[in-house]
Each structure stands twice: as structure tokens, then as C-alpha cells.
Backbone as CSV, one residue per row, in Angstrom:
resi,resn,N_x,N_y,N_z,CA_x,CA_y,CA_z,C_x,C_y,C_z
1,MET,0.886,-1.159,-0.022,0.003,-0.108,0.065,0.868,1.222,-0.144
2,PRO,0.517,2.302,-0.663,1.115,3.422,-0.940,1.023,4.074,0.633
3,ASP,2.413,4.581,0.999,2.538,5.278,2.274,1.977,6.653,2.290
4,TRP,1.326,7.096,3.662,0.845,8.368,3.505,0.830,8.724,4.911
5,PHE,0.999,9.979,5.390,1.135,10.552,6.767,0.136,11.830,6.986
6,ARG,-0.190,11.624,8.342,-1.245,12.692,8.472,-0.453,13.953,8.568
7,ARG,0.853,13.978,8.794,1.551,15.233,8.730,2.994,14.911,8.592
8,PHE,3.691,16.010,8.080,5.293,15.800,7.690,6.064,15.183,8.934
9,GLY,5.766,15.661,10.189,6.417,15.444,11.516,6.072,13.961,11.659
10,ASP,5.255,13.225,11.056,4.786,12.009,11.459,5.784,10.875,10.916
11,ILE,6.675,11.352,9.910,7.235,10.530,9.259,8.390,9.955,10.008
12,ALA,8.847,8.721,10.383,9.920,8.143,11.178,11.227,8.678,10.502
13,GLY,12.009,9.139,11.289,13.254,9.498,11.068,13.625,11.243,10.711
14,VAL,12.352,11.558,10.388,12.408,13.089,10.077,12.481,14.072,11.433
15,LEU,13.550,14.772,11.342,13.162,15.881,12.542,12.851,16.956,12.080
16,TYR,11.696,17.512,12.767,10.764,18.716,12.058,10.443,19.176,13.360
17,THR,10.559,20.466,13.354,9.774,21.468,14.447,9.384,22.504,13.564
18,PRO,8.014,22.601,13.722,7.209,23.625,12.672,7.879,25.115,12.937
19,ARG,8.199,25.774,11.672,8.728,27.128,11.765,8.131,28.194,12.523
20,GLU,6.495,28.066,12.430,5.443,28.880,13.093,4.435,28.207,13.495
21,GLN,3.772,28.589,14.552,2.666,27.979,15.037,1.422,27.899,14.061
22,ILE,0.991,26.688,13.857,-0.152,26.583,12.835,-1.128,25.806,13.512
23,ASP,-2.436,26.460,13.228,-3.848,25.939,13.597,-4.115,24.781,12.729
24,ARG,-3.605,23.402,12.990,-3.732,22.330,12.183,-5.258,22.305,11.875
25,SER,-6.198,22.502,12.966,-7.470,21.989,12.555,-8.162,22.995,11.604
26,SER,-7.711,24.235,11.565,-8.329,25.188,10.651,-8.235,24.788,9.193
27,LEU,-7.128,23.925,8.888,-6.430,23.690,7.309,-7.494,22.915,6.680
28,VAL,-7.959,23.219,5.566,-8.630,22.514,4.711,-7.837,20.933,4.168
29,GLY,-8.671,20.111,4.734,-8.115,18.915,4.406,-7.248,18.147,5.531
30,CYS,-7.125,18.881,6.519,-6.283,18.255,7.759,-6.618,16.912,8.363
31,ASP,-7.676,16.572,8.019,-8.550,15.287,8.466,-8.743,14.281,7.394
32,ASP,-8.219,14.378,6.287,-8.521,13.541,5.131,-7.682,12.380,5.256
33,VAL,-8.729,11.402,4.764,-7.854,9.725,5.022,-8.149,9.369,3.751
34,PRO,-7.337,8.700,2.856,-7.404,8.226,1.787,-7.919,6.993,1.414
35,GLU,-8.818,6.605,0.720,-9.197,5.096,0.564,-8.020,4.510,-0.637
36,VAL,-7.869,3.187,-0.131,-6.756,2.463,-0.954,-7.665,1.848,-1.998
37,HIS,-7.183,1.812,-3.559,-7.823,1.202,-4.585,-6.993,0.299,-5.168
38,THR,-7.244,-0.690,-5.338,-6.558,-2.015,-5.881,-6.785,-2.133,-7.377
39,PHE,-5.897,-2.570,-8.210,-6.224,-2.800,-9.783,-4.960,-3.419,-10.212
40,ARG,-5.177,-3.989,-11.392,-4.374,-4.656,-12.123,-3.855,-3.936,-13.265
41,PHE,-2.290,-3.938,-13.233,-1.610,-3.341,-14.548,-0.666,-4.337,-14.715
42,ASP,-0.618,-4.733,-16.155,0.537,-5.577,-16.680,0.435,-6.935,-15.988
43,GLY,-0.794,-7.178,-15.491,-0.991,-8.683,-14.791,-0.609,-8.373,-13.203
44,GLN,-0.046,-7.308,-12.952,0.726,-6.967,-11.534,-0.476,-6.339,-10.579
45,PRO,-0.785,-6.741,-9.373,-1.828,-5.967,-8.637,-1.023,-4.401,-8.177
46,LYS,-1.744,-3.495,-8.326,-1.147,-1.968,-8.028,-2.399,-1.219,-6.896
47,GLU,-1.872,-0.426,-6.323,-2.608,-0.042,-5.082,-2.464,1.763,-5.326
48,THR,-3.705,2.391,-5.352,-3.236,3.673,-5.435,-4.208,4.341,-4.082
49,LEU,-3.890,5.595,-3.818,-4.696,6.120,-2.901,-5.720,7.307,-3.710
50,SER,-7.017,7.210,-3.050,-8.030,8.314,-3.458,-8.622,9.221,-2.226
51,TRP,-8.210,10.425,-2.342,-8.378,11.399,-1.299,-9.662,11.773,-1.349
52,PRO,-10.657,12.079,-0.344,-11.786,12.610,-0.285,-12.046,13.994,-0.702
53,ALA,-13.263,14.184,-1.552,-13.608,15.591,-1.515,-14.539,16.027,-0.539
54,GLY,-14.605,17.109,-0.476,-15.914,17.957,0.433,-14.847,18.765,1.283
55,ASN,-15.869,19.564,2.190,-15.555,20.411,3.137,-14.258,21.298,2.733
56,GLY,-14.258,21.823,1.228,-13.188,22.324,0.792,-12.028,21.671,0.241
57,SER,-12.059,20.117,0.496,-10.875,19.611,-0.009,-11.114,19.315,-1.450
58,ARG,-10.176,19.033,-1.992,-10.209,18.691,-3.607,-10.600,17.205,-4.257
59,GLY,-9.871,16.486,-3.420,-10.578,15.095,-3.819,-9.636,14.509,-4.887
60,GLY,-9.806,13.273,-5.090,-8.783,12.444,-6.338,-7.526,11.925,-5.856
61,SER,-6.593,11.984,-6.596,-5.329,11.492,-6.553,-4.562,12.257,-5.890
62,ALA,-4.911,13.630,-5.706,-3.825,14.633,-5.100,-4.428,14.767,-3.501
63,SER,-3.208,14.312,-2.731,-3.576,14.750,-1.196,-3.326,16.254,-0.867
64,PRO,-4.017,16.557,0.491,-3.963,18.014,0.654,-2.527,18.640,0.520
65,ALA,-1.613,18.080,1.078,-0.058,18.464,0.853,0.398,18.845,-0.486
66,HIS,-0.205,17.987,-1.486,0.279,17.859,-2.953,-0.525,18.890,-3.486
67,TYR,-1.430,19.363,-3.278,-2.108,20.490,-3.316,-1.564,21.678,-3.261
68,ARG,-0.971,21.780,-2.114,-0.100,22.728,-1.608,0.915,23.232,-2.577
69,ALA,1.613,21.695,-2.851,3.062,21.906,-3.564,2.602,22.447,-5.060
70,PHE,1.669,21.997,-5.635,1.510,22.177,-7.054,0.187,23.197,-7.613
71,SER,-0.526,23.543,-6.583,-1.753,24.242,-7.194,-2.217,25.524,-6.008
72,ALA,-1.497,25.629,-4.821,-1.675,26.784,-4.002,-1.777,28.276,-4.873
73,PHE,-0.561,28.192,-5.556,-0.699,29.625,-6.386,-0.396,29.283,-7.908
74,ARG,-1.085,29.978,-8.622,-1.065,29.892,-9.905,0.535,30.223,-10.652
75,ASP,0.908,31.248,-10.167,2.412,31.622,-10.402,3.077,32.287,-9.191
76,THR,3.955,31.635,-8.765,4.835,31.813,-7.360,5.557,33.061,-7.893
77,ARG,6.012,33.743,-8.976,6.950,34.793,-8.942,6.756,35.941,-8.168
78,ASP,5.334,36.304,-7.793,4.837,37.620,-7.670,4.201,37.436,-6.232
79,VAL,4.350,36.155,-5.674,3.910,35.987,-4.441,4.974,36.012,-3.305
80,PRO,4.571,36.985,-2.132,5.614,37.495,-1.181,6.176,36.117,-0.649
81,ALA,7.475,36.402,-0.313,8.253,34.961,0.439,7.715,34.825,1.517
82,ALA,6.749,35.644,2.302,6.349,35.125,3.564,5.218,34.355,3.309
83,ALA,4.424,34.427,2.278,3.204,33.565,1.897,3.674,32.391,1.572
84,LEU,4.731,32.393,0.614,5.382,30.884,0.182,5.795,30.293,1.434
85,LEU,6.146,30.696,2.433,6.763,30.155,3.445,5.843,29.769,4.495
86,ARG,4.566,30.412,4.670,3.609,30.019,5.404,2.851,28.957,4.356
87,ASN,2.631,28.903,3.403,2.321,27.849,2.334,2.902,26.668,2.523
88,VAL,4.192,26.283,2.801,4.936,25.345,3.211,4.578,24.998,4.633
89,SER,4.722,25.862,5.363,4.522,25.487,6.980,3.067,24.855,7.107
90,GLU,2.164,25.261,6.417,0.856,24.928,6.584,0.828,23.142,5.761
91,GLY,1.280,23.499,4.804,1.161,22.184,3.720,1.817,21.002,4.479
92,LEU,3.160,21.350,5.325,3.623,20.218,6.094,3.102,19.618,7.153
93,GLU,1.668,20.424,7.558,0.692,19.863,8.572,-0.329,19.258,8.102
94,LEU,-0.254,18.861,6.841,-1.507,18.490,6.082,-1.103,16.691,5.692
95,PRO,-2.130,16.057,5.437,-2.093,14.934,5.219,-1.211,14.411,3.841
96,GLY,-0.401,13.710,3.427,0.380,13.619,2.228,1.252,12.360,2.329
97,GLU,1.822,12.044,0.978,2.631,11.154,0.567,4.196,11.676,0.884
98,PRO,5.207,11.041,0.918,6.602,11.294,1.172,6.881,12.320,-0.126
99,THR,6.543,12.037,-1.518,6.779,13.025,-2.668,6.212,14.048,-2.451
100,ASP,4.885,14.219,-1.833,4.094,15.520,-1.690,4.979,16.577,-1.119
101,TYR,5.363,15.920,-0.008,6.362,16.805,1.100,7.562,17.256,0.520
102,HIS,8.477,16.379,-0.653,9.625,16.763,-0.861,9.290,18.014,-2.151
103,PHE,8.205,17.521,-2.851,7.870,18.835,-4.175,7.522,20.204,-3.365
104,LEU,6.693,19.994,-2.183,6.344,21.134,-1.262,7.598,22.023,-0.926
105,ILE,8.420,21.338,-0.347,9.802,21.927,0.047,10.841,22.202,-1.075
106,GLN,10.798,21.489,-2.019,11.770,21.628,-3.184,11.199,23.011,-4.068
107,GLY,10.038,23.159,-4.197,9.497,24.051,-4.861,9.700,25.588,-4.239
108,CYS,9.436,25.711,-3.179,9.656,26.746,-2.129,11.206,27.020,-2.149
109,ALA,12.040,26.198,-1.970,13.409,26.228,-1.805,13.618,26.924,-3.166
110,ALA,13.310,26.239,-4.124,13.654,27.034,-5.660,13.379,28.359,-5.884
111,GLU,12.092,28.549,-5.483,11.604,30.005,-5.806,12.239,31.150,-5.025
112,LEU,12.716,30.568,-3.530,13.456,31.797,-2.695,14.662,31.678,-3.220
113,TRP,15.239,30.701,-3.705,16.928,30.957,-4.058,17.168,31.720,-5.341
114,ARG,15.739,31.463,-6.137,15.763,32.755,-7.468,15.761,33.804,-6.953
115,ARG,15.263,34.466,-5.729,15.105,35.622,-5.253,16.214,35.960,-4.496
116,CYS,17.353,35.319,-4.023,18.110,35.543,-3.186,19.134,36.854,-3.550
117,ARG,19.687,36.644,-4.711,20.502,37.993,-5.294,19.744,39.243,-4.904
118,LYS,18.298,39.646,-4.830,17.874,40.726,-4.706,17.220,40.741,-3.205
119,GLU,16.979,39.447,-2.538,16.639,39.475,-1.179,17.664,38.688,-0.352
120,PRO,18.758,39.196,-0.022,19.718,37.981,0.543,19.693,37.522,2.045
121,ASP,18.450,38.042,2.487,17.859,37.447,4.047,17.156,36.136,3.538
122,LEU,16.870,35.908,2.251,16.209,34.381,2.175,17.172,33.314,2.090
123,VAL,18.496,33.682,1.991,19.419,32.500,1.816,19.393,31.424,3.202
124,GLY,18.929,32.157,4.373,18.680,31.057,5.640,17.656,30.361,5.547
125,GLU,16.568,30.769,4.817,15.314,30.331,4.660,15.554,29.381,3.531
126,VAL,16.495,29.443,2.444,16.364,28.433,1.711,17.377,27.453,2.232
127,GLU,18.399,27.478,2.943,19.128,26.575,3.801,18.401,25.543,4.507
128,ARG,17.405,26.048,5.166,16.652,25.476,6.149,15.910,24.514,5.382
129,LEU,15.293,24.912,4.363,14.245,24.001,3.454,15.068,22.931,2.937
130,CYS,16.399,23.245,2.549,16.993,22.237,1.563,17.537,21.324,2.765
131,TRP,17.904,21.551,4.064,18.265,20.578,4.959,17.149,19.969,5.411
132,LEU,15.819,20.290,5.265,14.738,19.840,5.649,14.427,18.479,4.514
133,ASP,14.663,19.011,3.344,14.367,18.072,2.301,15.602,17.028,2.296
134,ILE,16.762,17.117,2.701,17.697,16.251,3.078,17.586,15.134,3.912
135,GLY,16.829,15.768,5.036,16.489,14.899,6.229,15.330,13.957,5.525
136,LEU,14.503,14.330,4.773,13.268,13.710,4.136,14.033,12.526,3.280
137,ILE,14.684,13.173,2.559,15.384,12.075,1.516,16.339,10.962,2.327
138,GLN,16.771,11.079,3.595,17.703,10.272,4.057,16.501,9.281,4.776
139,ALA,15.504,9.614,5.218,14.711,8.879,5.980,13.606,8.072,5.043
140,ARG,13.466,8.731,3.995,12.536,8.094,3.049,13.150,8.358,1.592
141,PRO,14.194,7.664,1.186,14.379,7.734,-0.301,13.490,7.908,-1.472
142,ASP,12.452,7.098,-1.127,11.723,6.995,-2.249,10.887,8.175,-2.385
143,ALA,11.015,9.108,-1.402,10.245,10.507,-1.652,10.978,11.291,-2.953
144,ALA,12.302,11.045,-3.140,12.647,11.831,-4.494,13.315,10.707,-5.533
145,SER,12.724,9.944,-5.536,12.822,8.722,-6.428,11.846,8.530,-7.632
146,ASP,12.183,8.207,-8.821,11.465,8.232,-9.848,11.305,6.582,-10.115
147,VAL,10.343,6.052,-9.859,10.088,4.666,-9.931,9.124,4.234,-11.103
148,THR,8.780,5.307,-11.726,7.839,4.995,-12.958,8.361,4.060,-13.923
149,THR,9.627,3.916,-13.985,10.399,3.368,-15.174,10.691,1.971,-14.768
150,GLY,10.427,1.534,-13.519,10.562,0.440,-12.937,12.458,0.140,-12.553
151,ARG,13.108,1.343,-12.976,14.352,1.104,-12.846,14.886,1.964,-11.190
152,GLY,13.926,2.995,-10.910,14.538,3.748,-9.811,15.264,4.801,-10.271
153,GLY,15.951,5.346,-9.320,16.779,6.389,-9.562,16.237,7.931,-8.757
154,PHE,17.072,8.920,-8.865,16.737,9.941,-7.958,16.576,11.067,-9.038
155,THR,15.412,11.725,-8.505,15.103,13.245,-9.240,16.334,14.431,-8.596
156,ARG,16.058,15.418,-9.029,17.011,16.380,-8.740,16.523,17.186,-7.346
157,SER,17.432,17.712,-6.528,16.839,18.335,-5.248,17.766,19.333,-5.156
158,PRO,17.558,20.710,-4.772,18.225,21.644,-4.734,19.404,21.487,-3.208
159,GLY,18.758,20.744,-2.608,19.583,20.549,-1.427,20.917,19.468,-1.580
160,SER,20.666,18.767,-2.712,21.679,17.628,-2.750,22.747,18.050,-3.599
161,GLY,22.728,19.321,-4.290,23.684,20.026,-5.029,23.470,19.495,-6.503
162,SER,22.458,18.631,-6.855,22.439,18.023,-8.280,21.390,18.737,-8.970
């Protein structure tokens, strides 16, 4: 069964203290629990997660953390850094899969890094996010691996220098 977690801090081996106080109960999707669906592909049983819709949740194959990673903002270039960091803090308190948290962290770190020349105070936040992502990858290598080809292999991560 695909692994999912109620919040980022529940992943074994990840050392995480929220950057700011978040009222988790006020976040859309905070109590979502996915259903597991089993199907056959190329004769092999496969399992996927389906997240509920309702109460503001999007539902479908994307977890609440996934939504924060990919759909919270149409274009991040004009979003204030504080809003990006708040989105990450809230997203890490939502249910998701390890890859959802990886892309949430990685996306924010990359956008903040792009701004560092004009806003050098963001370097510390970029470093914090990269270390958080490295900790996740150490605890859960599958969070940044590409298994769609069946061969494995790792995706790019700003914190790894690749």
C-alpha cells in the first residue's frame, strides 16, 4: 500500500519542528484519510490512494499536501516570500505522501533561491528548507525517487547539489 502520513512530522526519521505556530485544525483537508484502490496493471496488482472531496478538499489522487505543492498559487513569481513560507508550513501539517512533501519543500526552496540576489535575507530560509528536504530524503529515499520506469533513480533536489 502506498505510504501516507497525517503530517510531515509523523514520518519516522524526520526531525521537524514547525517554523511557526499553525492551527492545524483550521486547514482544509487536515483530517482527510485516503481510500486505497487496488487494480491490475500488466498482470500485477497495484494500489493507489484516492483522497476524499468535500469540506473544501479537492479530492482525487492529489493529497492536501500535494495540492499545496502544485496548486496553491497559479504563479509564484509575484507571491511574497512570507506567503510561500506560510504555504510550506501549512502544507507540512497536512496529510500527504513523502513525494508530496518533497515537492512542496523543493518548490519553495527553488523559488526563494531565485530571489536571493535581490533578497539576501532569504538564504537562511533556503538553507533551512534544503536541510529539511535532505532529512526527508535520508529518512525516505522514495520521496525523491522516480520509480515510474521500474528502474528507480533519483530526481533533482536543490539541497543535494544536483
